[in-house]
C-alpha positions as CSV (number, residue, x, y, z in Angstrom):
1,M,7.1,-5.8,-9.2
2,S,7.7,-9.3,-7.9
3,Q,4.9,-11.5,-6.8
4,L,4.0,-11.8,-3.2
5,S,3.2,-15.1,-1.5
6,E,0.0,-16.6,-2.7
7,N,-0.9,-17.8,0.8
8,V,-3.2,-14.9,1.5
9,T,-6.6,-15.0,3.2
10,G,-9.4,-12.7,2.1
11,L,-12.6,-12.7,0.0
12,P,-11.4,-12.1,-3.6
13,I,-13.0,-9.0,-5.2
14,D,-11.9,-7.9,-8.6
15,V,-12.6,-4.5,-10.3
16,Q,-12.1,-4.0,-14.0
17,S,-12.6,-0.6,-15.4
18,R,-11.6,1.6,-18.3
19,E,-10.7,4.4,-15.9
20,M,-7.0,4.4,-15.1
21,V,-7.5,6.2,-11.8
22,L,-10.7,5.5,-9.9
23,P,-12.3,8.0,-7.5
24,G,-11.4,7.1,-3.9
25,L,-8.3,5.1,-4.9
26,Q,-5.8,7.6,-3.5
27,S,-7.8,7.8,-0.3
28,L,-7.7,4.0,0.0
29,L,-3.9,4.0,-0.5
30,S,-3.3,6.7,2.0
31,K,-5.4,4.9,4.7
32,G,-3.4,1.8,4.2
33,F,-3.6,-1.7,2.8
34,S,-1.8,-4.9,3.7
35,V,0.5,-7.3,1.9
36,Q,1.7,-10.7,2.9
37,T,5.5,-10.9,2.6
38,Q,8.7,-12.0,4.3
39,V,9.5,-10.0,7.4
40,G,12.5,-9.9,9.7
41,G,14.7,-8.2,7.0
42,S,15.6,-4.7,6.2
43,L,13.2,-2.1,4.9
44,S,15.4,-2.0,1.7
45,N,14.8,-5.7,1.2
46,L,11.0,-5.3,1.6
47,L,10.7,-2.3,-0.7
48,R,13.2,-3.2,-3.4
49,D,13.5,-7.0,-3.5
50,Q,10.0,-8.1,-2.5
51,L,7.8,-5.3,-3.6
52,G,9.9,-4.5,-6.6
53,I,10.2,-0.7,-6.2
54,D,12.9,0.5,-8.5
55,P,16.0,1.5,-6.4
56,D,16.4,4.9,-8.3
57,Y,12.7,5.6,-7.7
58,L,13.1,4.8,-4.0
59,K,16.2,7.0,-3.7
60,H,15.1,10.0,-5.7
61,R,11.3,10.0,-5.7
62,V,10.5,8.7,-2.3
63,Q,11.8,11.4,0.0
64,T,10.0,10.5,3.2
65,L,9.7,7.1,4.8
66,F,8.1,6.1,8.0
67,L,8.4,2.7,9.8
68,N,5.9,2.3,12.6
69,S,5.2,6.0,12.6
70,S,8.9,6.9,13.0
71,P,10.9,8.6,10.1
72,V,13.6,6.5,8.6
73,D,16.9,7.7,7.2
74,D,18.6,4.5,6.3
75,V,16.5,1.8,4.7
76,E,19.4,-0.7,5.0
77,K,19.4,-0.6,8.8
78,A,15.7,-0.4,9.6
79,T,14.1,-3.9,10.3
80,V,10.5,-4.7,9.3
81,S,8.6,-6.9,11.7
82,D,5.3,-8.7,11.4
83,G,2.5,-6.2,11.8
84,G,4.7,-3.3,10.9
85,M,3.5,-0.2,9.1
86,V,5.4,1.4,6.2
87,A,4.5,4.9,4.8
88,L,6.0,6.3,1.6
89,S,5.7,9.9,0.4
90,A,7.4,12.2,-2.1
91,A,8.9,15.5,-0.8
92,M,6.5,17.3,1.5
93,P,6.3,21.1,1.5
94,G,7.6,23.5,4.2
95,L,9.8,23.0,7.2
96,V,8.0,19.9,8.4
97,G,8.6,18.3,5.0
98,A,12.3,19.2,5.1
99,T,12.6,17.9,8.6
100,M,11.0,14.6,7.8
101,R,13.0,14.1,4.6
102,K,15.3,11.1,4.8
103,G,18.9,12.0,5.3
104,G,18.1,15.7,4.9
105,F,19.9,18.7,6.5
106,Y,17.2,19.0,9.1
107,A,17.0,15.3,10.0
108,K,19.0,16.0,13.2
109,L,16.1,18.1,14.5
110,R,14.0,15.0,14.8
111,N,16.5,12.6,16.4
112,H,14.1,11.9,19.3
113,I,11.4,10.5,16.9
114,S,13.6,8.9,14.2
115,H,13.5,5.2,13.8
116,Q,16.1,3.4,16.0
117,E,16.8,-0.3,15.9
118,R,16.2,-2.0,19.2
119,D,17.6,-5.3,20.6
120,G,15.4,-8.2,19.5
121,E,14.0,-6.6,16.4
122,K,16.1,-8.8,14.1
123,V,14.4,-12.2,14.6
124,G,15.3,-13.8,11.2
125,P,13.1,-14.1,8.1
126,A,9.5,-15.4,8.4
127,M,6.2,-14.8,6.6
128,G,4.1,-11.9,8.0
129,V,1.8,-9.1,7.1
130,V,2.8,-5.5,6.7
131,T,0.6,-2.4,6.2
132,I,1.6,-0.1,3.4
133,R,0.5,3.6,3.1
134,L,1.2,5.6,0.0
135,F,0.8,9.4,-0.2
136,N,0.6,12.2,-2.9
137,V,2.3,11.4,-6.2
138,V,3.8,8.2,-4.8
139,A,0.2,6.9,-4.4
140,K,-0.6,7.9,-8.0
141,E,2.6,6.3,-9.4
142,L,3.0,3.1,-7.3
143,G,-0.7,2.5,-6.4
144,P,-1.8,1.0,-9.8
145,S,0.9,-1.7,-9.7
146,F,0.0,-2.7,-6.2
147,M,-3.7,-2.8,-7.0
148,K,-3.2,-4.8,-10.2
149,R,-1.4,-7.5,-8.3
150,G,-3.8,-7.3,-5.3
151,V,-3.8,-6.1,-1.7
152,L,-5.6,-6.9,1.5
153,V,-8.1,-4.3,2.8
154,D,-10.6,-4.4,5.6
155,N,-14.4,-4.2,5.0
156,K,-14.7,-0.6,6.0
157,A,-12.0,0.6,3.7
158,L,-13.5,-1.4,0.8
159,L,-17.0,0.0,1.3
160,S,-15.6,3.5,1.6
161,F,-13.7,3.1,-1.7
162,L,-16.7,1.5,-3.5
163,K,-18.9,4.4,-2.5
164,M,-16.4,7.0,-3.8
165,A,-15.8,5.1,-7.0
166,A,-19.6,4.5,-7.6
167,P,-20.0,7.2,-10.3
168,V,-17.5,5.3,-12.4
169,L,-18.3,1.7,-11.4
170,T,-22.0,2.0,-12.2
171,S,-21.2,2.2,-15.9
172,P,-22.0,-1.0,-17.7
173,E,-18.6,-1.2,-19.3
174,N,-17.1,-2.0,-15.9
175,R,-16.9,-5.6,-14.5
176,L,-17.0,-6.6,-10.9
177,T,-16.5,-10.1,-9.6
178,M,-16.6,-11.5,-6.1
179,D,-15.0,-14.9,-5.4
180,G,-14.7,-15.4,-9.1
181,K,-18.4,-14.8,-9.9
182,K,-19.8,-11.7,-11.6
183,T,-21.5,-9.3,-9.3
184,S,-22.7,-5.7,-9.2
185,L,-21.9,-2.5,-7.2
186,P,-25.3,-2.5,-5.4
187,V,-24.7,-6.1,-4.3
188,L,-21.2,-5.3,-2.9
189,L,-22.5,-2.1,-1.2
190,E,-25.2,-4.1,0.5
191,K,-23.1,-7.1,1.5
192,D,-22.2,-7.6,5.1
193,F,-18.5,-8.0,5.6
194,P,-18.3,-8.2,9.4
195,G,-14.7,-8.2,10.3
196,Q,-13.8,-9.8,7.0
197,T,-10.6,-9.1,5.0
198,V,-10.9,-8.6,1.3
199,W,-8.3,-9.5,-1.4
200,L,-8.9,-6.5,-3.7
201,T,-7.5,-6.3,-7.3
202,I,-8.1,-3.4,-9.7
203,Q,-7.3,-3.6,-13.4
204,A,-8.1,-1.8,-16.6
205,V,-10.2,-3.7,-19.1
206,D,-7.5,-3.1,-21.7
207,G,-5.0,-5.0,-19.6
208,K,-3.3,-1.9,-18.1
209,S,-3.3,-1.3,-14.4
210,A,-6.2,0.9,-13.1
């Protein structure tokens, strides 16, 4: 995946663990995290060119896409604006899953809720913040790469994740840092982050993504 802009704001917190998948990580990914990136272009540009998601993976593995809560069929035509929300999922079961699937046979059943471009949405490229939500196997497969590079999360999401991951993170083989200085899980859980955004990275101690 390509690197996002380094001009991000947030208290840096880094988690290093031998566990490849930490408890609570999938919940964090499904609730949403933010990335700073260029907006004003297509959803295709965001996902493939900026976030580095493989085109074949996006075409075949990601079967359901939402932009601002509306299902998307054509990633080339959908425009991502500052403050937008993008959700990615593999194929979901049942009729609902078939209906929400991009370009599927039942897509016509949801014309009234599908994403439609509106006048004024294409405002040209600019830096902005986009919320990303990952579900099911997409969260498991794409989440580690996002977390290795770093994402923006709010204080409540961070504390919820740390509490769920506590059984693993309390092990002495793990390493936690805050603003570049070594810290501990109890310190992070007791710290007051009122309205503060956190720049969270998660990596495996052997150098692989967590």
